[in-house]
N, C-alpha and C positions, 0 to 999 in steps of 0.2 A: 089355263093351259094344261093339257094332259101331261102327266109325268111319264115320259117315254121310258125311263129306266124300269118301270114296272112291267112294261111290255118286253123290252129287250132282254130282261133277265127272268122271264117267265118260263114255265115248263108246261107240257101238255097234261090233260086230265088223266092220261094213262101212265104218267111218270111214276116210277117206283125206285126209290133211292137204292134199295138192295139190288135190284136188277141192274141198275145203272152202274153201281160200283163193281158188280160181278162182271159186267161187260168190260170195264177197265181192267180187271184182273185177268180175264181171258185174253185181252188184247196184249197186255204186257207179256203174258206167258207165251203167246204165239211168236212175238218178236224174239224172245230169248231162245225158243225152240228152233226157230229158223236160223238164227245166228250160229247155233251149235251144229247145224247141218250144212252150212255153207262151206264149200271147198275151193281151194285154189284152182284156177282154170275156168270157173263158172263165169257166165255172162250175166248181164242184167236180166235178160229174158229167162235164164235158168232160175235166177233168184225169184222172179215174179211167179213162176210155176211152183216153186217150192213154197212160197207164201200161200198161194191158193190151196195147195194140198194140206198144209198145216191148219189153215182157217177152216177148211171143209171138215177136217177131223174134229174140230171143236164145235161144229154145228152152226157156223156163221149163216146168217140169213141173207145178207147182201153186204156190199161195201158202199158207204156213203161218200167216200172220195177215192180216186184212183190210187192204187198202191204205188209206192216209190221204192225202188231198190237201186241205189246209186253206188258206183264203184269208182275209186281213184279220182281222176280229173273231173268226173261228173259230179262229185260231191260238192263242187262250188256252185252248182246250178240251182236256181230258184224252183219252186214247185211246178210252175207252169212251163218251164223251159224243157225242151227235149234233150235227152242225153245224146252225146256223141256216140256214134255206132262203133262197134268193134272193140269195145273196152272189156277186158277180162280181168278177173281177180288174180293178182300176183302174190307170190310168197311174202313180199314186203309191201303191204297195201292196207287200205282202209275202205270201209263201205258203210252205208247207213240204210236203215229200213224205216219206212214210215207207212203205217197202215191205219185205215179207218173203217173197221168192220161194224156191223150191227148184229147184236145178240139179243134175242127176246125183245125186240122193239126199241132197244136202247143203244146209243152210239158209244163206241170206243175210239180212242185216238192215242197212238203212242209212237214215238220214234227214238232211235238210239243209234249211235255210231260204234262200230267194232273195228278192231285192228288185227291183222293176221300175223303180225310179227312183234318184235320188241323194239321197233323203231321209236326212239324217244320223242321225235317230233310229232309223230302220229298219235302216240299215247298222250302227249301233252295237249294237243288240240281236242282230243276226245274228252279228257278230263276237264278242260276249260269250258267246253260246251255244257257239261253237267254242272260245273261250278257257277257259271253265269245263270243257268236255270235256277238252281237252288237258292242262290243269293238273291236273285230277283223275286222269286216266289216268297221268300221270307220277308222281303221288303214290302211286298203286297200285303201279306198277312199282318205285319207289325205296324205299318204306317198308313194303310188304306189308300194307296195311290191310285190314280186313274190309269187307264190303259196307256195313254200318251206318256204319262210320267214314268210308268214301268219300263217302257221301251227306251225312253231317254236314259234312264238309269242303266239298263242292260247294255245299251250302246257304249256308254262311258266306261262301264266295268269291263266289257270285252276289249275295249281299246287299251285299258290299263294292263290287260293280260297279253297284249300284242296282236290282237286279232280285229277283224272288221265284222261288225254285225250286219247281216242282211235284213234290212227292214221290209223287204218284199214278203217276208214270211214272219208275220208278227201277231200270231195268235187269233183265236176265234171262239165262238160259242160252242157248246156241246150240250146234249140233252137226250130226251127220247127222240126217236127219228120222226120227222126231220127238224133239226134245230133251226134251219134256215127260215122257218116261218116267223121266228122271233128276231133274228139278226143275221145278216149276210156279210157284214163288214168285218174288218180286222180289229182285234183288241188294241193294237198299237196306234190306231187312229181314232180311238173312242175316248170320250171324257167320262165314261162309266167307271165307277169303282167296282171291280168284279166281285161278285158273290162267290163264296166258297163252293167248289165242285161244279161250277157252271161254265168255266172257261179253260181253254187250252193255252198254255204259254209255250210258244215256239221259239227256240233259240237256234239260229243257223249262223255259224261263224266261219270266216274264211281267213286263210293265211294271206297277209298283205302282198306277198311277192310270189309265193309258190302256188301251184295249181292243185290245192286240196282244201277241204273244209270239213266241218263236223256239225252234226245236227242232234238236238235232243228236245223232246217235247213230252209233256204230260199234263194231267189235270192239276189245277191249282185251286 
């Protein structure tokens, strides 16, 4: 029987690790730059336009997945869910950015949550999303867990912190464009033990009672 893991975790003949890691660097920079330009009163459409402008300034070739800019109550929604209309950024609010640009034939993907105030509950869930990400990523590195095991751990850890993990957003491959020729599924449903720098770990958590969430993703 053919070893599917060699296919699922493969890269293209044009893959260049330096270009790939530079795409990651540019992607993270873009998210940070956009977050610094976001203003109270903006809509999600405003945020999308701002993201496009920043990415264009960095020489983006295309976007391999649709950009997400979620505000307030829309931060609880999964990737494929449409945002409720008419939501604008308030002085006491939170938002997250999720972009998937392609630079020099290589994919980037990064997402992070930002808070517009000193609201302790918003700051807490932002920190929790990053904490769950880094703790789970370390677990992957140290123990060699499968995708399924990683998300079982992340779900349990998020619950311990008082939040619900959204398993509809549970990681995926990344590579030179397009990674989908190797694997279209989610990391969280895979028995593969992810190789370094080939997978995105997505952490989307929600408050169990209130209408807000937080998102963080990066390469592991």
